[in-house]
Phi, psi and omega in degrees: 000134181292128181292156175290317181230134177223113178246126183223129171063029183282135172226154183212132182235136174246103185062239179268358183267122177270104184278325178227137177216112181058048176282138181223147178196125178233125182235129178273159177296135175074013178254157172258114188244122180275144172235116186228163179159165179291166171302135183090001180286339178112005183300307183295321179296319179298317179297319180291327175293316180299319188266006173090005175290318175241154176259131182288154178265349179183166180101177185233141175229127176238130178230128180055038176084000183238136173299142182214150170209094184285138181269346178202158184302327181299326178293319178297320178297315180296332180279347178112022178245118179246134181244126178248103184279164179301318173269103189297134180268070183232166181248103187299326183284343178274161180290165175302315180302312182300320179293329182281317187261003184309124181087351181224035184293136176292142185241150172262176175302137183094354175088001180283147179291133177271089187292327178299315178292322180298315178297320179297315180297316181297318180296319181293319179296314179294320179299324177295341177260005179081022182243123180236103182222168176280106186285352180276343182284152176300141183299326184296344179282351182257162181291167177302322181298314179295320178300321178294320178292328175295320177297322177294319178299322177297320178296317179297321181296339180260016176057042179295134175269336179226124176249121179262124181244116183260108181049058188290341185253009187297334181245017184252150172272179188300317181293324179290326176298316179298322178295318177298317180299322179296321177294320178298319178296324177294322176298317177302317180297332177279352183092007180277134177271150179232128171262116192248112180255122184207149172272348184269104185295323183295333177297326181300316182289340180276323193233342188262155176263318181224163179221138172246133183249133177241150175209129179054041175081005185234155173292137178249310184195158170238141178218145163285133183303324182292344184254005190236150174256154182301321182299325179292319177300313180298316180297318179297318181293321184271348184072032180249167176282138184298330180295329178292319178295317182292329181282315187258354181088167184267357174263177177254029178260019187299164178103175181288143174279112182288149180302142179280164180266212184289159180295128178255309186229142177219136173238136181230113175054041182283145179217152175225179177274004179252060171068012175259118190256317180191102182235137178229138177196161175230145174227126179260162175296141180072022185234144170252119176250124181270151171242119181243148178169159178280176180303130180083010183283341179108008181300307182295327179296326174298314180300316180297321180293315181296327183272005176080011180279332177234130180287145177287138171260347179196162176089179183221151174230149176224149179227123183054037176083354180252155179301137183232117179213077181294138180273343178197179183295324180299320178295322178295318180298318180297334180264009173092025177251138178227146180228118171269110187288159183293316185263095186292333182285322183267329187239005184237278186287151168253101196302327185274355178265164181281171174302315180301312183293322178293320185292326187260008184303321186277352184233019181304321179302323182285345179261002187251143170245096188075237179262358185258128176281135175284094187296328180291316178296321179298314182295320179297319180295314181295318178300320180300312184285328176298320180284315184294323183261002178053050178280125183272106179222156174286319170197169187292344179266008175294136177301135185294335180296341181276351182276157173293164180301320180295320180286326173300317181296324179291326175297318179294322175299317179298321178306315184278326176296329180294340177279356181054060184284155170277321182234122181251115179263124185239114181258105182052058187293340182246013179290135173076016175241157182287169189294329177294313178296324179300315180293325178294319178295319178295326176296319179298316178298316180297319179296318179298315179296319182297336179271009176102359178287151177255143185231132168250110191251114174264124182209141173269358184264114184302313183301323180297318180286316184294318184274338187252335189265141171290319178218154178234121176269124182265127181253145177209119177049047175082006180236148168274123187246350181197155170230115183257134187257148170253155357287163178110352178289132180237164179297321182295322178295317181293317179298318181298317180294320180292316187283328181277333186067028181223159177300143175268186183268001178234158180132194181260196189274351183272087184232153177226141184275141177213137179250168181075155182203151172228089184304142179206168180249105179290154176282139189238248195295136175255145177270000000 
């Protein structure tokens, strides 16, 4: 059968930089095809070459049986290729209908837009995707998930034969991911092909038929999802032997878990008014303690309470054996607590500031003599962390928005490490970064722990918790219900504790009973 898209031997050079070399990609009609690789592997460049943003320097591209070389994205759209980027190209102040029919509005006699027909068309297209909303309302009133489905509806309205989705689940919760997958399956039933770009490897096994792997701008391998193991995908992306991945794991937390030191922090039955009902945990010096739980389990609420962002309504905390009750985040920082928030774009980076300015935000008072910042001390500090954390920048004054997600995350880690914290709270520190950056971040965490630092690690990735944590505290509906100990922690034990919402048969003595359960599948490994 003739493929819908066939890319062979494509290369692209920017000055002296070879961005693509022998790139290949073949997609059949009606299939969901994954495209994966580390940042810099060439995925985005290949998509931009295909859609006319860049012009290729060599190679062949055939779409729908015809050779093609689009000179601009509008030509690719007219040919039946729709691209839905991570940053959605939609107009929030306009209605759902306007976003779907924009540029193709139905007209009445006299040239006026027939809004009644436009609303009807938009509603029918969304209904065909299983989405029923008021299309007259402004798009900005809806969630990110709905906005993404509106972007897909716009592609469907233009009879797209291929829909390219760039990190479509990066801002979605578990229920929204399932809704997106259902829409993708409906696209398949219509005969529409989907090119799916994602850092989350487990999503590939859930929704994709085939996968193409790129590394350093070149094609590495193609696999049918049904014939491949996760370890092989990781090995192909990193250029490592699969036996090394299987022996040491896919995280960079490998090796023996060294014994922890003295007790640093303790929480007993803490509760807040933000869905935290009763959580207990201990963190020792030189120890990584994981927090596991499904969406809404209270993991982030624990972090907020420890960091002084939410006042306790019940329970007690202690730090270094003394009572600990921070009134705000500044008080927590002064006592040696740091929090790397889950959403780096909204709660972490300041996009318009430089790498240097972002890195030193939390320690400006210590760099100041009166109202004047000691610029020389600031530069030495920033240079130290850029080198120590291997942050890839052109220079320290480069705007942070120009960095990859992994390098942005390393800048934020450096910001908090510069405060010299006793306890480092990390909320999904490797979410949304490629597997190479993920391993580098895990190495940084491991180095901090090895120097005696204590870590409270919130992660939806089982391997990260199993391979990196000394103990894992399981959360369910605002309560800590189990503490599972390493070595010996397995995925099946963790899944059982999460899905039942009850204590398992392994772990330490600090357990709390909880009944009822709502089994779910958490999102796990990121590529």
